[in-house]
C-alpha positions as CSV (number, residue, x, y, z in Angstrom):
1,X,-14.5,-25.8,5.6
2,X,-11.3,-24.0,4.8
3,X,-11.0,-20.2,4.1
4,X,-11.6,-19.0,0.6
5,X,-8.2,-17.5,-0.6
6,X,-8.3,-13.7,-1.8
7,X,-5.7,-13.9,-4.3
8,X,-4.1,-10.6,-4.9
9,X,-2.3,-11.5,-8.1
10,X,-5.7,-12.2,-9.9
11,X,-7.2,-9.0,-8.5
12,X,-4.0,-6.8,-9.3
13,X,-4.5,-8.1,-12.9
14,X,-8.1,-6.8,-13.3
15,X,-6.9,-3.4,-11.9
16,X,-3.5,-3.3,-14.1
17,X,-6.0,-4.1,-17.2
18,X,-8.2,-1.2,-16.5
19,X,-5.1,0.9,-16.0
20,X,-3.6,0.0,-19.1
21,X,-6.9,0.9,-21.3
22,X,-7.0,4.2,-19.7
23,X,-3.5,4.9,-20.2
24,X,-3.7,3.9,-23.8
25,X,-6.9,6.5,-24.1
26,X,-4.6,9.3,-22.5
27,X,-1.5,8.5,-24.6
28,X,-4.1,8.8,-27.7
29,X,-4.8,12.2,-26.4
30,X,-1.2,13.2,-26.4
31,X,-0.6,12.8,-22.1
32,X,1.8,10.4,-21.3
33,X,1.9,9.3,-17.6
34,X,5.3,9.0,-16.2
35,X,6.4,7.9,-12.8
36,X,9.9,8.9,-11.1
37,X,11.4,6.5,-8.6
38,X,13.9,7.6,-6.2
39,X,16.0,5.1,-4.5
40,X,18.8,6.1,-2.0
41,X,21.4,3.6,-0.9
42,X,21.7,-0.1,-1.9
43,X,19.2,-1.8,0.3
44,X,18.4,-5.2,-1.5
45,X,14.6,-5.3,-0.4
46,X,14.4,-1.7,-1.7
47,X,16.1,-2.8,-5.0
48,X,13.9,-5.6,-5.5
49,X,10.8,-3.3,-5.0
50,X,12.1,-0.8,-7.4
51,X,12.6,-3.4,-10.1
52,X,9.2,-4.8,-9.5
53,X,7.6,-1.1,-10.1
54,X,9.7,-0.6,-13.3
55,X,8.2,-3.8,-14.6
56,X,4.6,-2.7,-13.7
57,X,4.9,0.3,-15.3
58,X,6.3,-1.3,-18.6
59,X,3.5,-3.6,-18.4
60,X,0.9,-0.8,-18.4
61,X,2.4,1.9,-20.5
62,X,3.3,4.1,-18.0
63,X,6.7,5.7,-18.3
64,X,9.3,5.3,-15.4
65,X,12.3,7.1,-14.7
66,X,14.7,5.7,-11.9
67,X,16.9,8.1,-9.9
68,X,19.4,6.0,-7.8
69,X,21.3,8.1,-5.5
70,X,24.6,6.6,-3.6
71,X,24.0,6.0,0.3
72,X,26.4,9.0,0.9
73,X,23.8,11.8,-0.9
74,X,22.8,14.5,1.4
75,X,19.6,15.3,2.3
76,X,19.8,18.8,0.2
77,X,20.8,16.9,-2.9
78,X,17.7,14.7,-2.1
79,X,15.5,17.7,-1.9
80,X,16.9,19.2,-4.8
81,X,16.3,16.3,-6.8
82,X,12.7,16.3,-5.6
83,X,12.1,19.8,-6.5
84,X,13.4,19.5,-9.9
85,X,11.0,16.3,-10.6
86,X,8.1,18.7,-8.9
87,X,8.4,21.0,-11.8
88,X,9.2,18.3,-14.6
89,X,6.2,18.3,-16.8
90,X,6.9,14.6,-18.1
91,X,6.4,13.3,-14.3
92,X,2.8,12.8,-12.9
93,X,3.9,10.8,-9.9
94,X,7.1,10.9,-7.6
95,X,8.0,7.9,-5.3
96,X,10.9,8.0,-2.7
97,X,11.6,4.5,-1.8
98,X,11.6,3.9,1.9
99,X,13.3,3.2,4.2
100,X,15.8,6.2,3.7
101,X,19.5,6.2,5.2
102,X,19.5,7.3,9.0
103,X,20.9,10.8,7.6
104,X,18.0,11.7,6.1
105,X,14.7,12.9,7.7
106,X,12.2,11.0,6.1
107,X,9.2,13.4,7.3
108,X,11.2,16.3,5.4
109,X,11.3,14.5,2.2
110,X,7.8,13.4,1.7
111,X,6.8,16.7,2.7
112,X,8.9,18.3,-0.3
113,X,7.0,16.1,-2.6
114,X,4.1,18.4,-4.4
115,X,1.1,17.0,-2.9
116,X,-0.3,16.4,-6.8
117,X,2.5,14.1,-7.5
118,X,2.6,12.4,-4.3
119,X,1.1,9.0,-5.6
120,X,2.1,7.3,-2.1
121,X,-0.2,9.9,-0.6
122,X,2.2,10.1,2.6
123,X,2.3,14.0,2.1
124,X,0.5,15.8,5.2
125,X,-2.0,17.4,3.0
126,X,-3.1,14.1,1.4
127,X,-3.2,12.7,4.9
128,X,-5.6,15.6,6.3
129,X,-7.8,15.2,3.1
130,X,-8.0,11.2,3.8
131,X,-9.0,12.0,7.3
132,X,-12.1,14.0,6.0
133,X,-12.9,11.8,3.4
134,X,-12.0,14.3,0.4
135,X,-9.2,12.9,-1.2
136,X,-7.4,12.4,-4.5
137,X,-4.9,9.6,-3.8
138,X,-5.1,6.7,-0.9
139,X,-1.9,4.9,0.3
140,X,-1.4,2.0,-1.6
141,X,-1.7,-1.1,0.4
142,X,-5.1,0.3,2.5
143,X,-6.3,1.1,-1.0
144,X,-5.5,-2.4,-2.4
145,X,-7.1,-4.1,0.5
146,X,-10.4,-2.3,0.2
147,X,-10.2,-3.1,-3.4
148,X,-9.8,-6.9,-2.4
149,X,-12.7,-6.7,0.0
150,X,-14.9,-5.2,-2.9
151,X,-13.7,-7.8,-5.3
152,X,-14.9,-10.6,-2.9
153,X,-18.4,-8.5,-2.1
154,X,-17.3,-8.4,1.6
155,X,-19.5,-5.6,3.4
156,X,-17.7,-3.6,5.4
157,X,-20.6,-1.4,6.8
158,X,-21.6,-2.3,10.3
159,X,-18.8,-5.0,10.8
160,X,-16.2,-5.1,13.4
161,X,-12.9,-4.1,12.1
162,X,-9.7,-4.5,14.0
163,X,-6.4,-3.4,12.6
164,X,-3.1,-4.5,14.3
165,X,-0.4,-1.9,13.8
166,X,-0.9,2.1,13.8
167,X,1.9,2.9,11.3
168,X,1.3,6.1,9.1
169,X,1.6,3.9,6.1
170,X,-0.8,1.2,6.9
171,X,-2.2,0.8,10.2
172,X,-4.0,4.3,10.7
173,X,-5.1,4.9,6.9
174,X,-6.4,1.5,6.9
175,X,-8.6,2.2,10.0
176,X,-9.6,5.5,8.4
177,X,-10.7,3.8,5.3
178,X,-12.5,1.1,7.0
179,X,-14.7,3.7,8.9
180,X,-15.0,5.7,5.6
181,X,-17.1,2.7,4.5
182,X,-19.1,2.3,7.9
183,X,-16.9,-0.1,9.8
184,X,-16.7,-0.1,13.5
185,X,-13.0,0.3,13.9
186,X,-10.8,-0.6,16.6
187,X,-6.8,0.1,16.2
188,X,-4.3,-2.4,18.4
189,X,-0.7,-1.8,18.8
190,X,2.1,-2.4,21.1
191,X,0.4,-1.2,24.5
192,X,-2.9,-2.5,23.9
193,X,-4.1,-4.9,26.6
194,X,-6.0,-8.1,26.5
195,X,-5.4,-7.9,22.1
196,X,-6.8,-11.3,22.0
197,X,-10.0,-10.0,23.5
198,X,-10.4,-7.8,20.6
199,X,-9.3,-9.5,17.9
200,X,-11.9,-12.3,18.7
201,X,-14.4,-9.6,18.0
202,X,-13.4,-8.9,14.7
203,X,-15.5,-9.5,11.7
204,X,-12.6,-8.3,9.4
205,X,-8.8,-8.6,10.8
206,X,-6.0,-6.5,9.2
207,X,-2.6,-7.7,10.6
208,X,0.0,-5.1,9.8
209,X,2.1,-5.6,12.6
210,X,5.5,-7.0,11.4
211,X,6.1,-10.0,13.4
212,X,6.0,-13.4,11.7
213,X,2.7,-15.6,12.7
214,X,2.1,-13.1,15.4
215,X,-1.7,-13.8,14.8
216,X,-2.8,-17.3,15.8
217,X,-5.8,-19.1,15.4
218,X,-6.9,-18.7,19.0
219,X,-7.1,-15.1,18.3
220,X,-9.5,-15.2,15.2
221,X,-13.4,-15.7,15.4
222,X,-14.9,-18.3,13.0
223,X,-15.9,-17.0,9.7
224,X,-13.8,-13.7,10.1
225,X,-12.0,-12.2,7.0
226,X,-8.4,-12.1,7.7
227,X,-6.0,-9.5,5.8
228,X,-2.2,-10.3,6.1
229,X,-0.1,-7.0,5.5
230,X,3.1,-8.6,6.8
231,X,6.1,-9.6,4.9
232,X,9.0,-11.2,7.2
233,X,12.0,-13.7,6.4
234,X,12.3,-16.3,8.7
235,X,15.7,-17.9,9.8
236,X,15.5,-20.5,7.3
237,X,15.1,-17.8,4.3
238,X,11.1,-19.0,3.9
239,X,8.6,-15.9,3.7
240,X,5.9,-15.5,6.3
241,X,3.2,-13.0,7.0
242,X,2.0,-11.9,10.3
243,X,-0.7,-14.6,10.4
244,X,0.0,-18.2,11.3
245,X,-1.4,-19.2,8.2
246,X,-2.6,-22.9,8.4
247,X,-4.3,-23.0,11.6
248,X,-6.0,-19.5,10.7
249,X,-7.1,-20.4,7.4
250,X,-8.9,-23.3,9.1
251,X,-10.9,-20.9,10.8
252,X,-11.4,-17.8,8.4
253,X,-14.0,-17.4,5.9
254,X,-11.6,-15.5,3.8
255,X,-7.8,-15.1,4.0
256,X,-4.8,-13.6,2.0
257,X,-1.9,-15.4,1.2
258,X,1.7,-14.3,1.8
259,X,3.4,-13.6,-0.8
260,X,0.6,-13.3,-3.3
261,X,-1.9,-11.2,-1.4
262,X,-1.6,-7.8,-0.4
263,X,1.8,-7.4,-1.9
264,X,0.5,-7.3,-5.7
265,X,-2.4,-5.2,-4.9
266,X,-0.1,-2.2,-3.4
267,X,1.5,-2.3,-6.6
268,X,-1.3,-2.0,-8.6
269,X,-2.8,0.9,-6.9
270,X,0.7,2.8,-7.2
271,X,-0.2,2.5,-11.1
272,X,-3.7,3.4,-10.6
273,X,-2.6,6.4,-8.5
274,X,0.1,7.6,-11.0
275,X,-2.5,7.2,-13.7
276,X,-4.9,9.6,-11.6
277,X,-2.3,12.0,-10.7
278,X,-1.9,12.3,-15.0
279,X,-5.3,13.1,-15.3
280,X,-5.6,15.8,-12.6
281,X,-2.6,17.5,-13.6
282,X,-4.1,17.6,-17.1
283,X,-7.4,18.4,-16.3
284,X,-7.5,22.0,-18.1
């Protein structure tokens, strides 16, 4: 029996509808959530993402402001902009689109964002709070994946969970969120020995490795839940995830498509985080 598809577009629409309702309630009280999106340079993929985020904000009633800096912008100029946005009352959340040009240190920029406006949840303070389970914001992609599992009533507690990839943006926080939900978690990465033996144990397998079709059917247990975070461009221009979709879908119980799986959820959680930031900043 083929896998049930976890449709990110359908689940994201539910999240966005909730955000829209709650944003309207805040606006009625005179509180207007606002998201500042900062983009440096002319990376084509980044431009697509930024345009999508602006469209999402418009749909739910969140004001969005774009700050586009040239590729030649200095780190000092970017830090000055972030400092201004930190103190701008109309801005609830700040998102700096990654990657940044090589002459700018991402760690320095992320650390400059006010943690209360860090809607990506990348600031060291927010990362630490996620580690101990006392957080305001969660990184958008891992939080979106948890929301997908919840929507499908997929139990995490007691399950063998394997995350392939150890990035600060997806792999590490994903492992932590699964752990918070009482999953037994293994992280695999480029130095992992016998990766197939590990992935075959997984009840829930999250692929966030950035390699097209890396996860093949012989690496997946029958009846597993397979979450594909990858978004890779093939030589012929088609998009492919980190999972070899058709053969794996024949074995899995649940699977996310690419595109239309995790991506829409990431964007929906960003809106949710921006709304929460506005609430936190106006809690008095």
